[in-house]
N, C-alpha and C positions, 0 to 999 in steps of 0.2 A: 303079820296082819296087813292086808292091803289098805291103801288109803281109803277113807270114807268119802262118799259123795256129800255135798253140802246138805242135802235133805236127810241123809242118814245121820250126819253129825248133829243136825238140829233136833231130830227125834231122840237121839241118845241124850243130848243136853237137856231136853225137856223132861225126860224120865228122871235124870239125875237131880234136876231142880225140884220137881214136884215131890220126890221122895223126901226131901228135906223141908220144903216150905208148906206142903199140905199133906202131911202123913195120913190124915184121916180119910183122904180121897184116893190114897195110893194102895195098890197098883192102879194103873190108869187104863181106862177103856180106850178104844180107838178114837171115839169122839173127843175124849179129854186130851189125848195126844195131839190131835189135829188142832184143837183150840189152843193148846200150849205152844205149839209150833208157830201159830199165826198171831201170837200176841203182838200188840203194837208197842208195848212197854218192855224194857229190859231185853230187847232183841236188836242185834246189829249183824247183818241187815234184817229188816222186816221182810218176811217171806209169806207166800200164799201157797200152802201145801194142801193138796187134795187128799181125800180119804184113801184113794187108790195108791197115791205116792207114799203116804204114811204107812200103809199096810205093807207095801213092798219093802220099805226101809226097815220096818220091824222084822220082817221075815229074814232080811239080810243080816240084821244085827243079831238075830237068834242064831243064824248059821255061823256067825263070827264069835259066838258065845258072849256077846256084849249085852244081850237082853234075853229074857225068856218069858214064856207065857205062863201065867199063874193058873192053877187048877182049882176046882171047887166053886166055879161061878158059871152061871148060864151065859153071861157076856164075857168074852175074852178080855182078860186084863193083863197088862204088861209091866214088867219090872226090869230095871237095868242091872247089869252085872259088871260094871266098869272096873271097880277096884280089884276084883278077883281076876278078871280077864286081862287087865293091863298090869297086874302085879304091883299096884301102888297103894299107899295108905289112903284112908278117907280124906285126910287133909289135902293131899295132892289131887285126889279126884275132884274135890270141890273147886280147886284152882283151874283144873282142865275144863270142868263143866262151865265155869263162868267165862272162860276165854272162848269156848265154843258158842255160847249164847250171846255174849255181849261184844265180841271182837277184841282186838288188842287193848291191853290195859297196863297201867303201871302197877308196881307192887302196892302202892298206897291205895289205888283205886280197887284193886283186888281185895284188900283187907276190908274196905268199907262195904263193897258189894257182897262179900261173903258172910256178912253178919248173920243172915238167916240160914246159911249152910253150915258154917263152922266159925267159931269165934277165935280168931288168931290173936295172940297176946300183943303182938306189935308187928311193925313192918318187917323187922329183921327175921321173924319167924316165917313170914310169907316168902321173903327172899331166899331163906334156907331151903324151903320146899321147891321153889322155882329152880334153884341150883341143882337139886337132886333130879328134877324132871329134865333139866337141860343136859345133865351128865349121865342119863340113863344108859347103861351099857347096851351094845348091839346084841348081846346074848339075850336080852329081855325085849328086844324090839327097837332099841335106839331111843334118842331123845323124843320127848313129847311136847316140849315147848322150845321156843327160840327167842333170843333177845333181838329186838329190832333196833335199827340205827336211831340215835337220838334225833328227834325232830329239831329244826332250827328254833332256838329260843326256849326249848323245853329243858326242864331241870332233871327229869327222870326219864329213863328208857322204858319203852313199852315192851310187853311180851305178847307172843301169839302162840296158838296151839299148832301142832303138826299132825293132828289126826287125819286131815285131808291132804297130807303131803307137804312138800316144801313150800315155804312162803317166799314169794318173789322179793318182797321188801326186806328180807333178812340179809341179802347180800349188798344192796345199795339202796339209798333213799329213792323213792319213786319221784320222777320229775313232776313239777307242778303243772297241772293241765292248763293249756292255753286255748282260750275260746276265740273263735274267729271274730266275734263281735266286740271283743274287749276294747279295741282302739276306738271304734265308733261310739261305744257306750260312754267312754271317758270324755270324748269330745263333746257329746251332748250334755253331759253333766256340767262340764266347765262352762259351756255356752249358757246353760240355765242359771248357773251361779252369777255370771256376769250380768245377765238380764235382771236378776233379783237385786243385785247391788245397784244397778242404775236406777231401778224403781225406788229403792230405799233412799238414794241420794236426792231424787226428785221430791220425794215426800218430805224429807228434812228441809230442803230449800223452801218448799211451799209453806211449811209451818213457820220457818224463820220470817218469811215475808209477812205472814198473817200476824205474827206477834211483834213485828217491828224490830227483830233482832238482826245483828250484823251477820256476815257470812261465818260459817263454822271456822274456828281457829283465829278469828280476828276480835279485837277489843270492841 
C-alpha cells in the first residue's frame, strides 16, 4: 500500500474514531466526515479539510480497500475497513487510529486516550501491541509504527504512525528551532525586569522615609 496523504490519513482516522465513539451516527456522511476531520479537540495538527478534499480522500481510501461506501441510504455513508485491510487486530487498529489523529504519544498516553476506543488492561498491553506493529513483517506491508528518540528530560519514548511514510524524527531528534528575534526579546525582558526592580527599590525607600525607618538591612 502506498503512503497516505495527510488528508487521507485524517479521513481514515476520523472514520475509525467515530465507529467507536459515536456508533449510533455511524457510518458517516460526507458532512460528518468533514466535521470530524476539522475538530479542534483531539486533533494534532488541527486541519481545515474541504468537502471536495474529503470526498477525494474517501474515493482513494476506497480504492485502497481502507474504506467503503455503505448501501441502503439516500445519502452516501462511509465506513472504514482498516483492521482487515491492514491485517491487524482491533486493539492495534485503535492504537494506529489514535496516533493518526493525535500525533506522537507515549504508551501511557495511548492507554488513556484509547479509553473510548478500547480499554487496555495496563500500559504493558499497549506496549505489546506497539511492539507487534513495530515488528510487522515486510510480507504484510512492514511496520506501522516507529519509536521516536527520547526527548530531553522525558521519561518515556513516544510513538508515531507510518501510514504516511517514514517519520523524519525517527532517525534523529529534530533540532530546536531558533527564532531570529530571540536575542532581542531576551534583552528587552531583562531591561524590563531591571526597570521594575529599580521602581520597587524606590517605592521601598519612600515608604521607609515616610515611616521614619532606617535603610533596609540596618538597625
